[in-house]
C-alpha positions, 0 to 999 in steps of 0.5 A: 500500500505504501509502495503504490502510494509512493509510486503514484506520488512520483507519477503525479509529480512527474506528470506535473513537471512534464506539462508544457506551459505557454506564456500569453502575450498581449500583442501579436507578432506584427509586421509591415509589408513591402513590394519586391519586384526589382527594376519595376516602378513599385520596388520597395513600396510599402503597403498602406490601407485606406478606403477599405483597400490595400495599396502601394505608395499611398501618400496618406492613409487617413488613419486614426493612429496612436502615433506616426505611421505611414504604412499599414501594420499587420498580424496573422492569427491562424490563417487570417490576416488583420490590420494591427489595432488596439481597437476593433479588429479590421480583417483582410479579405480576398475576393477571387470570384469572377466579379472580384478577380482577386481584389483585396480589402478589409472589413470591420466587425459589424460591417458588410462582408463581400459575398465571395470574400475569403478570410482564410488562406494567409501565410508567411512562407519560409522566405518571409513573404506574405501569400494568399492561398500560396500565391503572390500579388498584383499591383495596378496603378491609378487608385486613390491618391495615385497609389497602386491597388493590390490584388491577390493573384487569381489568374487575371493579368489586368483585374478590374479592367486595370492597365499596367498591373505588375506582379510582385512578392509581398515581403514582410518586415518584423515590426516590434513597436507597432503603432495602433491604427484604425483605418478608414 
């Protein structure tokens, strides 16, 4: 009896030691994104967010921020992509339907979500590049403030009837001091 109690105590003590612990962090792992397309007009342009869209070379995001921020900051939760904010989450979607042709945008909880919008499928690959469903992106000129509108590659070379679109790799850069913003 004493032997089995002693053995049980050892097993219980050992199992308590073997249980891994996780540390909860308040802030997600955040990152900024830049376009990589050598010898193109969009090389090294930062990704910004405004008017419910993702854009390159956006002069002014018109975002409400808790400090200076001239580009969008993101984080991934599972396979969902979000704009960084201490306020209501703003989630990125892609519409790869025939109507959407790969358009990217963002929505806020409680606001209309595109019927064919996809929220899951975002990942950062081994090279540190952001992808959607394993694919890269296109940027098309002529959007708001002269910026380039970002589209997920859905197999359409000139989405939305755009001209002069350029394919690019969306490279992530860790941002250890993110600025919380609420985007328009």
